[in-house]
N, C-alpha and C positions, 0 to 999 in steps of 0.2 A: 734635724730629722723627727725630735717628738714634737715638736710646734706642727709640723706639716700633718704628721699623722692624728695628732688633735685636731687641727683645722678639717681634715677628710673625715673624721669620726664626727662632728659637730654638723659638717655640710650635708651628711646622710640621714643622721639623727632629727634634724630642726625642721628645714625650710626646703620647698624646691625653688625658692626665688631666684638662687645664685644659677642654680642648674637651667634656669629657664632660659634667663637670659644668653646664657651662654650656648643652649643648643639654639632657641631662635635665631641668632645673629647668624649662624652656619645654615641650618636648616630652610629657615626663610628663603634664602636666596636660591639654594638648590629646588625648593618648591616652586618658586616664581619661572624659574627659568623653564621648569619642565610646563608650568601653565603656558606661558609665552608658548611655545612649541604645540602645544594641544590647541591653544586659540586658532593660531597661524594653520594649523593643519584643517580645523574644523570648517573655517572660512574657506579657505582654498578649495577643500574638498567640496563644501554647499555650491559655491559657485560654479566650479566645473562640473556637479553634477546637474545644475540648473541649466546652464549651456549645452550639455549635451541631452536635457530632456528638451531642450527646445529644439535641437537639431533632430531630435526624433519624432517631435510631432510635424515636422516639416516633411520626414520622408513619409511618414505614415500618410499626411494629406497627398502626396506624390504617388505612393504606393496605390492607393485609395482611387485616385482617377485612372492610374493604370489597370485597376480591376474592373471599373466601371468600363473601359473598354473591352476587356476579356468577358464579361459579362454581355454588351451589346453583340459580339461575334456570336457568343452561345445563342444569343436568341435569334438573329439575323440565320443561322443554320437551321434552328429547329423551324423557322418561318419558311425556309426554302423546303425544307423536306417534308412539312408538313403540307406543303401547298398542292392542291389537286392540280392545277394547271402545270406545274412543274414535274409531278411524278405519274403522270398517264404517260403511259409506255409508247402509246401510237402517236402522241405529241413528236417524238422526235424522228417520226421518220419523213414529214412533210415541211417544207419552208415556213407554212403559214402557222405551223405547232410549233417550230423554233422559235420563229418572230415573237411568239403568244408568251415561250419560255422566258425570253429575253426581256419583253415586256413585263413580267411579272417579277422576275431578278431584281430590274429596275426599280419597281414600285415596293417591294419588299426592303430595298436597300437605299429606298429615297433619303431618309433622316439618320441614317450612319454614316456622317459626315467626317467620320475619324477614320473610316477605312479607306485605303487608299485602293485597292481593286479587290476583286474576288473571281476565282473561275471554278465552275462547277465540272466536275467530273462524274460520268454514269459510263458502267461497260456495255450498257445494250445500247448505245449511239456511239458511231465513230466522230461524234462535235464535242465539242467544250464551251462553256456558256459563261458569258461575263455580263455586266451590265450595259454592253453595246453590241457586242456582234458574236456572232456562231465561227466556231474554227476548228481546225482538227488539231489533235494532239502533236503531230508532228510540227505544225505551224506555231505552237505556243511559243517556242524559243526565240522565232523570228519577232513574235510580237513583244514577248517581255525579253530583251537582252540581257540575259544574265551574266555576272562576271566572271562565275564558274563555267567550264565546259560541259558537265555534267552533275549538275545539282541532285543529289541524293532525293531532297524532298518530290521531283517531278515522279521517280519511280516510285516513291512511297506515295503518293497519289491515287496508283492504280488500284494499291491493297489494303490501303489505311484501315486498322482496326481501335485505335485510339487517338485520341487528340495528342499531337505531336508539333514542339517548336523548334525551328531550324534556325542556325545560326544566322544573323544579318548578311543579305547579299546588295550589292550595288546594282541596281536595274535600271535600263534604259527602256522608256517607252516615249513613244511620239518623240524622239529627242531630246527628253527631259529626262537626268540622272538622279535617283534616288538611292537613299540604302533603305533596303525594305526587310522585313523580319516575316519569311513564310511561315504561317500556322496552317497544318490540315485538320480540319475538323471530319470525322467520320460520322455515316449515317448509321448512331445504334439501334435504329429501327428498321434497318435494310432487312429486305425477305430473300428468298432463295433466288427471285428473278433478276435483280440487280444488286449492284456493289455503287454506292455513290459515296462523293466525298468532296468537299470545298477547301479550295487553297485561297487563305486570306493573306493578300500582301500590304502588310502594315508598315506605316512609316516608321522608321526608329524613333523620331522624335515625338510621333503623337503615342506610341506606348510609354516611351520613357520621357515625359513632359516636365523636364526641367526649365525654371524661369531662367530669362538670359543672363540676368545680373547674377546667378548663382555660381559660387566658387568651390563647387564641390563637382564628383562624378556620379552619375546613375547608370546602374547596370544591371542586366539581369544575367544570370550564372547558373550553370546546372548542379547538380549535388559534388562534381568533384572540382567544382571553380572554375571550369571555362566559361569563357565570356560568350554568350549569344547575342547580347546586344548591350549598344553602351549609350550615353549620352554626356554631354559635358566634356570637361576635359579628358585629356590620357584616351588619345582614340587608340594607341598601340598596345595594351592591354589586351592579352589573351588569355591569359589565367590569373588565378587570384588565390591566396590563401584564406580558406575562410576561417581559419581556427584562431580564435584570440579577438581582440576588443582593437588590436590596433595593427597596420599593416606599412610594411616599407616598400616604397616601388622607386627605382632608381636613384637610391640615396634619399628621398621624401617621405616625410612619417605622415600619416592619413591616421585619423579615426574611422571606423569601419563598423557600419549598420547594418544589419541584416534583418530581413522579413520575408515569410513563405508569400509566394504570390498566387494567383488563382490557376496558374497553369502547372499540370503536373511536373512535380520533380525539380521545378524552378524555383529560384528567390530572389530577390530584389535586394541591392547592395547599394548603399550609398557611400561615398569615400569622400570625407571632410579634412583639409588639411588641418594638423596639427595646431597651427599658427590662428587657426580661426576660434579654436576653443581655448589654445592657452593664452595667447597674448593679454587677453585682460586682464591674466593674475599676476601679469610682472608688476603693475601700478598698486595693485591691492597688496602684494606682498609689503611694499614700502610702507604704505599706509599704514597696515597691520604692527609691521614692527616698531614704528614710532608710537603707537597708540599702546602698545603693549609696554615699551620701556616707561612712557609715563605713568601708566598704570602699577608697574612694579616700583617704580621711586615712590609713588604715593601709598601704595600697601607698606614699602619697609618703614617710611615715616609713620603710619598709623599704628604699626606693630610696634616699633620701639618705645612710641610714648604709652601705649596701653601694656607694655611687658609686665609690669608688676601684677597685674591681673590674670594672666593668662595660665597661671598655675592653677586656678579656682574648676576648671572643668574636671583636671584631674583629680581635683579632691571630692567631686560632685560623682566621677565615675567610681571611685573609692566606696562611696556611700552605696551609691547603688549595687556595687558588687556585693557587699556586706548586708545589705537588704533583701537581696535577690538569692543570698548562700544561708542567710540567715546565722552568719557565723562573723562577729567582731575582729580586726585584726588589732593586734597589740602595738605594733611598729607606729610611729607618727608618720612616719615618710610614706607617700601615698605610693610611690613607685612599688616599695617593699609590699605592699598591700595589692597591687595589683599583680604585682608576681607571684603572690601566694594564691591568689584567686584563679593564677593562669593553670598553677599546678592542679587545683580542685577541678579546672573545666578539662585538662588532661583525663582526671582519673573517671570523670564525667565519661569523656569521649571512648573510653577504654571500656567502661560499662556500655557504652551503646554497641560496642563492638561484638561484645560478650554476646548481647542480647540479639544482635543481627545473625550471630554464629547459631544461638539455639533457635530462633526464627527459621533458619535454613533446615535446622534438624526437623522443625516440625512440621513444614513442607514435605519433606521427603516423607515423614511418616504417614502424612495425609495420602501423597501419591502413591505410596508403597500400600496403603490401604484400598484407596479405588481399585486399583488394579487387582488385588487379593479379590475385592468384590466383584470382579468382572465387568466393570466399566470402561476397557479399554480392549479394544481387537487389534490395533495396529502398534506392533512395536517401535516404529517409528515416530509416532505421537508420544509415547511415554520417552523415548529417547530425546526427546526436543526438549524435555525439562532438565536436562543433565547440569546444565550452567546452574539450576536453582536446587537441586536435589542430589546431586552426585551419583545420580542411579543411572546404567547405561547397561543393555542388554546386548550383547555381542551375538548371541548362540540364538537357536529357533528350539530348544526342547527345554520344558519346564517342569519342575516338581516343587511341592511344596513342603516343609520340615516344620514338626510340631514339636518344642522345645522343653522339658520340665527340668528344672533345675532345683536338686535337693538340697544343697548347701547356699543358698542363694545370699545369706547374710554373711558369710566369712569371706567373699569377694565383690570386686565392683566388677558385676557381671556386665554392664552394660559398657564400660570401658574395655573388658577382654574381648567380647564379641566384635565392637569396631575394629578391635586391632587383627582380628582373625580375619575379618571381612575384608579389610585394607591387603592384608597377604596372602590371600587364598588364591591359587592357581587353579584349582580343577575346575572352574567355572566363573560366572558372576553370580557373587553370593550375598545377601542383603538381609540383614536381622530386623525384628520391629519386636518392641516391648507390646504387651498386653495389660488390662486391667489389675491381673494378677502378677506380683512382683515375680513367681515363681516359674510363669509362662511366657515363653517368647515362639515367636513365628519366623520363619525364614523361606526367601524365594530362592531358590537355585536354579539359573539358569545354564545349562551344558551342550555341549555339542551333541550333535545326532549320533554320531559315533563313539563318544564315550560311555561308558559303560555306567548306567546308574547305580550300581552296588557300590563300586570303587569310588564315584563322587560323593557317596553318602559317608561310606566310611572314613573319607579323608576329613569331611568335616567332622565327624563323631572324634575322629582320633585329635584333631586340632584343638576341640575343645578340653578333652580330657587331658593333654598333655599341659592344658594350663591349669592343670589341678580341680576342675569344677567338675563336679560330680552331675551327669546330663543322661536322662531317658528322651530317646527320640522316636516321634511319631512320623512316616514316611508315607507320603501321597505317591500313586502312581505316576506317570510322565503324560505331558499333553505339548501339541506345536500350537494349539488355539491359545493365545492368551486370555481371550475372554472367559475361559473353563476356569480359571485359575480359583473361582469361588468353588467350584467342586472338589478339586485338587485341597485347598483349605478343609470343607467338611472331612475328607479322608484322612487328611492328618491328624486332625482333631480328635474324630472318631479312632485311628489307628492307638493314638497317646493315652485315650479312657482306658486301654487292655495294659497299661502299665502295672494294674491291680493283680492280672493274672499272669503277664511273662516278667514282672519284676521289674523294679528298678535298676537301672544303668544298662538298658539294653535298645538295642534297635528295632524297631516294631513297624513293619511292613504291613499296608493296609491290605495288600493281597493275601497275607498269611491270615488275618483275621476275619475277613469277610469274603473269603473263596467260597464261592455259589449261594451266598447269601444273600446277595444284593439284586432284587428282581426289579428292573426298571418297568418292567410292566406294570407294575403296582402305583406308578407317580403318575398323580391327576394332571398330567400334561393339558388335557383337553380344557380341565377346569380354570387351569393357570391361565391359560389363554382366553378362557371368557373373561376370567377377572381383569387382566389387562384391556379387555375392549372395551368393558364397562368405565374402567378409569379414563380411557382415550376420549371416551364418550361425555364423560364429566356425571355419570350414572352412580352417584357415591352410595346412594341405598341399595341398591343390586350389587356394588362391588363389595360393601359391607356382608350382606347376605351370602356372597359368593365364599367369601372366606370361611363362614360356617359350613359350608357346602363341602370344601377342602376337608376340611379338619376331620368331618364326617366320613368323608371318601377313605381318607388314611387310617382312621381307627376302625372302618369296618372291615379293611382288607388288611388290619394286623400288619401295617408296614413296620420295618424296621429300623433301629433308632437312627441311623444314618441316612434312610430317605427320609425320615421325619423331620432332620436338621437340614438335610438338603432343602425340604419344603419350606419351612421357617425362613431361610436365607433366600429362596426364590421369591418369595413373597413381598419381602422388604425392597428387595433390589428391583424386583417389578415394579413397585410404588415409586420408588426413587427416579430409575428412568423414564419412567411414563411422566411423570410431573415434569421432569427438565426437557421431554419433547415438545409437552403442550407449552410451556413458558418462553421457550426458548432460551432459558437460563438455567443454571446448576442450581440443584436444590438446596435449601440452606439447612437440611438437616443432616447429621451424621449416623442417623440409624442407631441401632441399640445391639447390644452384644446379646444374642441368643441361648448362651451358655448359662445366664445369669437368671433363667427361669426355672422353677422347679417344677409347676403343673402346667400342661396344655393349655387349661383355661387362661391362666394369668397372661400365657402368649398369644392366645386369641385375643383378650381385650386389649392388648397391649399395641398388636397389629392393628385393629380396628381406629385406636387413638391415632396411630401412626398416619394411617390412611387419610382418615378425616383432617387432621391439621396438616399433611402436606396438601392435599387438594385444596384445601380453604387457601393456602398461599396462593394459588394460583388468581392472579389480580384481574383487572379489567384492561389492561393493557392486551390482553391474547386476542380479546373479542375486537378493540380498536385496532390493532394491528392486522387482524385480518380483514376487516372490513374495510379499510384504506388499501390493502394489497387487491380485493376483490374488484373496489372500486376503479382503481388505476388499471388492473387489465383489461377491464371494459371499456374504458376511455383513453387511453394512451395514445389511440391513434387518432383521437380527435383533434380540432386543428387548435394549436395553443393550450393545451391542457397546462392549467396552472397550479401550483401547490395551494395557493387559495382556494381554489374550488375542491381540493381533496379536503384541508382541514375544514372548510364552513359543511362540507357532508358530515362530517364526523362531528361536528359541533366543538369541536376545539381549536385551540389557536394553531399558528404555524410553528411556532417555538415550540408546542408540545406535540406537534405532529414531526417535527426534527427529532426531537430529543426520543421518541417513540422508535423511529427508524435506527437511529444512530447506536441506540441503546440493546436494539434487539436483532438488527441485521448488519449493524456497523457501516451502515453506509446511509448516505442521504436521502431523502425524498427524490429529489431531483434525480439521484445517481440512479436511482431505480429505475425511473421512468426511461432515462436515457438508455441504460442496460438494455428493456425490453424494446425501445426502440431500436436499438441496432443489432439485437437479434432477428427482430421481423425483417428489417431491410437485408440480412446477411440470407434469409430465408428466401425473401423475392429475388435478389440474385442469382441463385444457383436453380431456383424453380420457374423463372419466367425470363422473358426477353423484353418485358418492358424499359425504358431507358430509365437512367439513373434520377432524372429530375423527377420523373412521374412516380417511381418508388420513393421517392423523400417525400413528395406529396402525401402519397399514401399513408403516410405514418403523420401527418398533420403538423411537417416542418415545411416553412413558408422560406426560409433562407438556406439554399441549396448548398452554397458553398462554404458556409459555416459547419453545415452537419457533416460535410466531407472532411472538413480537417477533423472534427470530434470523432469520425468513422474511423480515421487513419492512426489518430493518436491513441484508440481503444483497440484497434484490430492489429495495426502495424501496417496497414497498407489501404489504398484508395478503393471504393468500390468498384471503381473499371479494374485495377488490378487484382481484387477480390474475386469479381466473375471471370476473369481470363484467367487464373490459376485454378481455380475450382470449376469453372464450367457452368452450362445450367444444362438441368434434364428436363427435356420439351418432348414430349412422343409426337 
């Protein structure tokens, strides 16, 4: 036993060679097995990804061809609706006119080879027209023998107001049987005299043109998964589950690819059998396994040959730790040295946690200061920072308390106030320290039904019960969060009267200033003029106005409270106006107006503060406004490029991107798109222009692409938007 203990002691004290040999024999095998799995998974996943990518490319190519056919139908319908020979009402009344209509339709659709047939309907004539003849609505079914007894789309043809696609039908014309997809295009330019629509009969294989040697199915489905049209295998599918990447049909598995189509609320779906994508992976798995086994054997041999050198990185790590921490380790065993270093790191982490806690407390104080200074008017905005500050106001009535601690050196006042803050039940109470260790401030938020006196006494008694001697100044109440700065001035002024009222008392502002505050003496007009000068960047006049404000106050012998409010108002006005001009929060924290002995000192400091803050407004504001003005003037121009805007300002595109991102939190392109979308929304509800014309008016050439962007942004297509909101034309 003694020999064994000595061996263990020597093993630990002298070298890592033996432990390296033992550990590597076991650990390396496990590591290489894991490596095998990782390599196999990576290669299999990569090849499957590439295979799926190829299938997606095929799918996109087919969908693109289908989209071209949809665009062709759209162009044909527009040419027919805008053709004067077709649109003249008197042409419908005589055979020659009807013959001209048929001839015009034939000429307009001569190159539309992918369209099987079309039927033009108008309610001002009892006749229907195609590329060959004229016939009545009643004879439509005899010319086109539909499989269904009463197809719904025939009724819809008479009242069509939006483009609509119906499930494929078996149609017999002149003895030829084909599966057709009925698509009804309404006339969006219709006037009060007539209602027109076109029924396109498109062969299913023309719209879903899949290569003859393909081993997959191509479907057109609606938002609920109902199959509208199909091409390829599985002609018996009526409904498909669109959720997920795979689908099972009658026991067979398929990969499912989806893509939005140019037709409203319809998508293209391609079903590829699992074996087409997964089959090539079987041989790959065998090759990978053999290769990995060879790599494992070679790796193990190399490691065993160099095992005696493998502990050197550990020793190098020990040296690095000693150098980094600046502390040598006495032990000869590198593992012990690293263990001690981990303890050092753990201490550092605990220090970081402590720092983070302090940082959170700092954010809390900054948020509370900003609220007291009147920077927030929305209680929800303050509550949104609850995660970072632990400040949350539940009620709607606010007051401010100013505390003077007599025996602050005998207690850990900050700790006691935090405890009171966490256990207070009369409302939401938050304390804040000041530059003076004897002075604290508190914001108290109570329910409007709670009596102010009872809530204040509860706070006062809680502090006294903690054996702290306190004198308290109390403000009035308000439900306007932006007026907390005024309550702060009231609480500070009330606390100043402790020399008269005595220590250990609760001094309400209403008691010491009853009837003495005349807000008519307050220079509101001068403050507003001062703010206007700041907004227009006229610093010289703003500085002169500061002198005018204080001269006005001295002339009217304003009270101490009014003077303090005036000082506070000047500083907050500067900070708010600078923030509005720069689009960014001011970097200054203001200064404590209680620290000044004379009005002259305060005037000089206010002037310096005004100059420093206004000089902080950099060139970004001018450039941003110039960019916005240029975009607003030209966003409807055809193909407005970001490079055009950057060249106009004389800056790079990257600088322009950063300018918008830092100030508006969006890119220049997003800003242009937003303006165009808003313009389209305006035209949709104020005009009856067709969507294609509206899109062209904002300089966009690709109508279908813009419609997709419009739907992603607004949640509905332009047609749906117009239908939902209507348009207002007198």
